Structures are given as structure tokens and as C-alpha cells.
N, C-alpha and C positions, 0 to 999 in steps of 0.2 A: 392207717392207722387205728389199731381195734380200740375197746374206749376198753374201760374197769367195772369188774362188779364187784363189790366188798360186803358183807354179812355184816353190820351195828355188830357190834361185841358187847357184854354185858363186861362189868368190873373184876368178876369172877373167872370170862373166859367164855360165858356161853353164849350160844350162836344162837339167839331163838327163831329170826326167819332163814334158816339152815336147818333146822329141827322141823319149820314149820311143814316145810316144805319134802325132810326124809319121811313124814307120818303120812305124807296123803297116798290113797292108794294109786296103784300107777298108772293110771291114764290123765288125772288131772297134774300130774308131779312131770310128768312126761309135756305136757303143756307147757307149763310154768318153765320147763329148760327150754322149750324150743322159742317163747319171746324173750328168756332170757339170753337165746342165743342173736337175735333177731337185735337186739340192745348193744350186743358188743360189736356188733360188723357194721350194726347205721348208727347204734349213738341218740343225738335227740334227732334225729328224724324219722324217728320209728312213730308210728302217728293210731288213731282209732283204725280197730278199735285194739289194740293190744295193748294202749295204751291211755293215760286222758292228767289232764291236771286239774288238779281239786282247788276249784277256786277258792282261794279267802287264802291260801295255805301255799306254802313253800313244796308243795310235797303232790307227789303223782302219784296215777296206782297202775300199774300192771294188772293186765286183766285177762282170767282166758271165766270163757263159761261152755258148759255143757252138762254132765251131770251131777257135777261138783266146781258151782262159780266159784274159784279163787281170783283176791287183790293179796296184792304186794305193793306196802308202800315206801314212796323212795324219794330221796333227794338227789339233783346230779351237784355236785361238788369237781373245782377246778382240777382242770388235769386229767378230761376227760375218764370220771370216774363217776359211778352211780353207788350210792351208797344204800343201799335197802333195810329200812328200820322194823316193820314186822307184816306177816303177814296174816289173811285170817280167812274163813270158811265164809264168802255172801248169801246172807240168806233173805236179805229184805233189800227193796227196791234204790234206797239210798243208802250211803256209806253208812252207819255208826257213828257218832258222837264220839263214843267210849274207845273207837279203834282210833279213831285220829288223836284222841288222845294221847295214847298208850304212843306212838309213832312220833307225835313232837316233845312227849318225855321223852326216848329215845335218842333222839336229836336232840337236846339241850343238854343229855349229862354227852354223849358221843364233841360236842363241840366243849364244853366245860376241861373235858378230858386230853383233846388234839390239839 
């Protein structure tokens, strides 16, 4: 049974992760879609280098590398679903606190509405 991918949706109906992916150049966008396909097929069985647990949070990081290194922060929900919360282009070694805060804020908003 396949896993589902759910994109975080703002109160106004925007989908920031979907927009982030759409606005990327072709090569990094294709890499993200490939890793999303792995998540759909193998679920929580996908491991590094494609995903990484962010220690001290409930967040996971979908990772691509190459000319444009991207990260998408997500959580696993009940019912075999991944909720994609925030995407960004990685420019430094460590995941910036600002990016973590955005994802955690969106998760809190999502939980309040659902």
C-alpha cells in the first residue's frame, strides 16, 4: 500500500512547498520528485542520503544535493501520510533555525485547524 504525500496548506489555500518545488530549476525539481516517489513507495523505510531525522524535533528532512541543494521539512502522520511543511535551498552546513521555526509554526497551525 502506497504512502500519501500531503502538502501543507495555509488558511488562505496556498501551498508553499508545492510552490517552492514548482519555482525550482528543472534539475533540482526532478530530484525532489524522485525522492517523493521513494517516500510514496517505501514510506518510513527511506533512509540517508534521501532523508534525515532532525534531532530534538519531530521533523524529518527530505534532502537533495548537487548544484542546488534543497531541503523539505516534513512530519509523518497517522494513516501512512507525510505532511510536507517547508522547503528551502540549503546554503550552509547546518539547517538554519529560521527554517526550523517556519516548519514548526506551520505544523502548529495545521494541528489547530485539523
